[in-house]
C-alpha positions in Angstrom: 41.2 28.2 63.0 44.7 27.0 63.2 47.7 27.4 61.0 46.3 24.9 58.5 43.2 27.2 57.7 44.6 27.8 54.2 44.5 24.3 53.4 41.1 23.8 54.7 39.8 26.6 52.2 41.0 24.4 49.3 40.9 20.8 50.4 38.2 18.4 48.7 36.6 15.1 49.6 36.8 11.9 47.2 33.6 13.4 45.5 35.3 16.8 44.7 33.3 18.3 47.2 34.9 21.6 48.4 34.4 23.3 51.7 31.4 25.4 50.2 29.8 22.1 48.7 30.0 20.7 52.4 28.4 24.0 53.8 25.7 23.8 51.3 24.4 20.4 53.0 21.3 20.5 55.2 22.5 20.6 58.7 21.5 17.5 61.0 18.3 17.6 62.9 20.2 17.9 66.2 21.4 21.5 64.9 18.2 22.5 63.3 16.0 21.5 66.2 18.0 24.1 68.4 16.1 26.9 66.0 12.4 27.2 66.6 10.7 27.3 63.0 11.4 26.4 59.6 11.5 30.1 58.8 14.4 30.8 61.0 16.0 27.6 60.3 16.4 28.4 56.6 17.7 31.8 57.8 20.3 30.2 59.6 21.4 27.9 57.0 21.7 30.9 54.6 23.9 32.6 57.2 26.0 29.6 57.5 26.4 29.1 53.8 27.1 32.9 53.3 29.6 33.1 56.1 31.7 29.9 54.7 31.4 31.6 51.1 33.1 34.7 52.5 35.8 32.7 54.2 36.8 30.6 50.9 38.4 32.0 47.8 35.9 33.4 45.3 37.3 30.8 42.8 35.8 27.9 44.8 32.3 29.5 44.6 32.2 28.1 41.0 33.8 25.0 41.2 31.8 21.7 40.5 31.9 18.3 42.4 31.8 14.8 40.8 28.1 15.2 40.2 28.6 18.3 38.4 26.9 20.7 41.0 28.3 23.8 42.3 27.9 24.6 46.0 24.7 26.7 45.3 23.2 23.8 43.4 24.0 21.7 46.5 22.4 24.1 48.7 19.2 24.6 46.6 18.8 20.9 46.5 19.5 20.1 50.2 17.0 22.8 51.4 14.2 22.4 49.0 12.0 20.9 51.7 12.8 23.3 54.2 12.4 26.5 52.0 8.8 25.1 51.5 8.3 24.6 55.0 9.6 28.2 55.7 7.1 29.6 53.1 4.0 27.8 54.7 4.8 29.3 58.2 5.7 32.6 57.0 2.2 32.7 54.9 0.1 31.4 57.7 1.9 33.9 60.2 1.2 36.6 57.8 -2.3 35.9 57.0 -2.9 35.9 60.9 -1.3 39.3 61.5 -3.0 40.6 58.5 -6.5 39.9 59.9 -5.7 41.6 63.1 -4.2 44.5 61.5 -7.2 45.0 59.2 -9.5 44.7 62.2 -7.5 47.4 64.0 -7.5 49.6 61.0 -11.3 49.4 60.7 -11.9 50.1 64.5 -9.5 53.1 64.9 -10.8 54.7 61.5 -14.4 54.4 62.7 -13.2 55.9 66.1 -11.8 58.9 64.2 -15.0 59.6 62.5 -17.2 59.2 65.6 -15.5 60.8 68.1 -16.4 60.7 71.9 -18.9 63.2 72.9 -20.1 64.1 69.3 -19.5 67.4 67.6 -21.2 70.9 68.3 -23.9 71.3 66.0 -23.2 74.8 65.3 -19.7 74.7 64.6 -18.8 70.9 64.0 -16.0 71.1 66.3 -16.0 68.2 68.7 -17.5 69.0 72.2 -14.4 67.4 74.3 -11.9 69.5 72.2 -10.2 71.4 75.1 -10.1 68.2 77.4 -6.6 66.7 77.7 -7.9 63.2 77.3 -9.5 64.1 74.3 -6.0 65.1 73.0 -4.6 61.7 74.1 -7.5 59.9 72.3 -6.9 61.9 69.1 -3.1 61.4 69.1 -3.3 57.8 70.1 -6.1 57.0 67.4 -3.9 58.6 64.6 -0.7 56.6 65.5 -3.0 53.5 65.9 -4.3 54.0 62.5 -1.0 54.9 60.6 0.8 52.1 62.2 -2.1 49.5 61.6 -2.0 50.5 57.9 2.0 50.1 57.8 1.7 46.8 59.5 -0.9 45.5 56.9 1.0 46.7 54.0 4.1 44.8 55.2 2.1 41.6 55.8 0.4 42.0 52.3 3.8 42.2 50.8 5.0 39.0 52.6 1.8 37.2 51.1 2.7 38.5 47.6 6.6 37.9 47.9 8.4 35.5 45.6 10.0 33.4 48.2 13.3 32.9 46.6 16.2 31.5 48.9 18.0 34.7 49.2 14.9 36.5 50.4 14.8 34.6 53.8 18.2 35.8 54.5 17.3 39.6 55.0 14.2 40.9 53.0 11.5 38.8 54.5 12.7 38.8 58.1 12.8 42.6 57.9 9.4 43.0 56.5 8.2 40.7 59.3 9.9 42.5 61.8 8.4 45.9 60.7 5.0 44.4 60.6 5.1 43.0 64.1 6.7 46.1 65.4 4.1 48.4 63.9 1.3 46.0 64.9 2.4 46.2 68.5 2.5 50.1 68.5 -1.0 50.0 66.7 -2.5 47.9 69.4 -1.1 49.7 72.3 -2.2 53.1 70.8 -5.6 51.6 70.0 -5.9 50.5 73.8 -4.9 54.0 75.0 -7.4 55.6 72.7 -10.1 53.3 74.2 -9.0 54.1 77.7 -9.2 57.8 76.7 -12.6 57.5 75.3 -14.0 55.5 78.5 -12.4 58.3 80.6 -14.2 61.0 78.7 -17.4 59.3 78.7 -17.7 57.9 82.4 -14.7 58.9 84.4 -14.2 62.8 84.4 -16.1 63.2 87.9 -14.5 60.0 89.3 -10.8 59.3 89.8 -11.2 55.6 91.0 -12.6 55.0 87.4 -9.3 56.5 85.8 -7.2 54.0 88.0 -9.5 51.2 86.8 -9.3 52.1 83.2 -5.4 52.5 83.5 -5.0 49.0 85.1 -7.1 47.2 82.4 -5.7 49.0 79.7 -2.4 48.0 80.7 -3.5 43.9 81.0 -3.8 43.4 77.1 -0.7 45.5 76.4 1.4 43.2 78.9 -0.3 40.0 77.5 0.6 41.1 74.0 4.4 41.9 74.8 4.6 38.5 76.8 3.1 36.3 74.0 4.8 37.9 70.9 7.9 39.6 71.9 9.8 36.2 72.1 9.3 35.9 68.2 10.2 39.4 67.5 13.4 39.4 69.7 14.4 36.1 68.0 13.9 37.6 64.6 16.0 40.6 65.3 18.6 38.6 66.8 18.9 36.2 64.0 18.6 38.8 61.6 20.8 41.7 62.8 23.0 39.9 65.4 26.6 39.2 65.4 27.7 37.1 62.3 29.4 33.6 63.2 32.9 34.2 62.1 33.5 37.6 63.8 33.6 40.9 61.9 33.6 41.1 58.1 36.6 43.0 57.8 38.5 40.1 59.6 37.7 37.7 56.8 40.2 37.1 53.8 38.0 37.0 51.0 34.5 38.9 51.9 
């Protein structure tokens, strides 16, 4: 900003709204529509409000306007409907992913109990213990199980969250990012374990079957990445990306 920036920090409109009061208002639809989803929109609005709050003097934060409202009260009133829409979107998303994570947990747990090829009746040791493909199956199945449980816990914690305004800034996005990332890891590991099982049962004597298994195992992984990576990238960029006004140490009051 220009050399008049110190004046902008303290200027008020005819209704005694300071800069932070104005920042607490809901952005016009032309700006909000540039961001996909109510959840990311309310996060962006919170980031904007906090950036301006860090720019102005701390005394301005508690100032009241002509209607006896502080900047935070203006923000809460203006964004009440957007917070509700963001909560609905996040709950619907978390419910869908919770079902997927629970299904994967059930599948990989059952696979861990009933190992491919069965166990030796005398020793109880799996028949394919010394096979490399069995090692791949065991490791992938364990990774898938633990990642799916972690994902399930993240999505359940989202469903039981209090959904306060400030939760949309960091806590809820972080949980959603962890849940999506672990769900992707779990899905990938489950597919690798399934491919290893198919190879153990059907393909040990035929290399062509191994190639077919690898190709068709990659298809759902690529599809999952293509369909879901955009949401994960947007979340990470919005949550941990560069701040609007530059580095925090360059700001006068924050």
